[in-house]
C-alpha positions in Angstrom: -16.8 8.4 65.5 -17.8 12.0 66.2 -20.0 14.2 64.1 -19.5 17.9 64.5 -22.9 19.7 64.5 -22.7 23.1 66.3 -26.4 24.1 66.0 -28.7 25.9 68.3 -31.2 23.7 70.2 -34.0 24.2 72.7 -33.4 22.6 76.1 -35.7 21.7 78.9 -33.8 21.5 82.2 -34.5 20.3 85.7 -34.9 23.6 87.5 -33.9 22.1 90.9 -30.7 20.4 89.6 -30.2 22.8 86.7 -29.3 20.0 84.4 -30.7 19.3 80.9 -33.5 16.6 80.8 -34.4 16.9 77.1 -33.7 18.9 73.9 -35.3 19.6 70.6 -33.2 19.4 67.5 -34.4 19.6 63.9 -38.0 19.1 65.1 -37.3 16.0 67.0 -37.3 15.7 70.8 -34.5 13.8 72.5 -35.0 12.7 76.1 -31.9 12.6 78.2 -31.5 9.4 80.2 -28.2 10.3 81.8 -25.7 13.1 82.0 -22.4 11.1 81.8 -20.0 14.1 82.1 -20.1 17.8 82.7 -17.5 20.6 82.8 -17.2 24.3 82.7 -15.1 26.2 80.1 -13.8 29.7 81.1 -10.9 29.7 78.6 -10.1 32.1 75.8 -10.9 31.8 72.1 -8.1 31.2 69.7 -6.8 34.5 68.4 -7.6 36.4 71.6 -5.4 39.4 72.2 -2.2 38.9 74.3 -3.6 41.2 77.0 -6.5 39.1 78.1 -9.6 40.3 80.0 -12.3 38.3 81.8 -14.8 39.8 79.3 -13.1 37.8 76.5 -13.4 34.4 78.2 -15.9 31.7 77.2 -18.6 31.1 79.8 -19.9 27.7 78.8 -21.1 24.6 80.6 -20.7 21.4 78.6 -22.7 18.2 79.1 -22.1 14.8 77.6 -25.5 13.2 77.6 -27.0 9.8 76.7 -30.5 9.7 75.4 -33.2 7.1 76.0 -32.4 5.7 72.6 -28.8 5.2 73.5 -27.4 8.1 71.4 -24.6 10.2 72.9 -24.3 13.9 72.3 -22.3 16.8 73.7 -24.3 19.9 74.3 -23.4 23.2 76.0 -24.9 26.2 77.5 -23.2 29.4 76.2 -23.7 32.0 79.0 -22.8 35.1 77.1 -24.8 37.1 79.6 -27.9 36.5 81.6 -30.2 37.7 78.9 -28.5 35.9 76.0 -28.0 32.4 77.1 -28.2 29.8 74.3 -27.9 26.0 74.1 -25.8 24.5 71.3 -25.7 20.8 70.1 -21.9 20.6 69.8 -21.4 17.0 68.5 -22.9 13.6 68.2 -20.6 10.8 69.5 -21.1 7.2 68.2 
């Protein structure tokens, strides 16, 4: 079962590997035990104009993570531009 969430979160990442190691959601810290899957999304949003430009693309990195409590989440880094990056908790999977 998947629970759609789509809320901003604070993420701590390993600066050397550039992968998330923990995140804060609704005042609770979740430690990431394992990144089980990662992928990049450079696609276009639904409803994008027929003449597509690179500026209209998504610039997101998705991570499916397993916490130290066995919970599985999908989070992503939305790289709108270098100054406006934000992390989103996309869904809980269980």
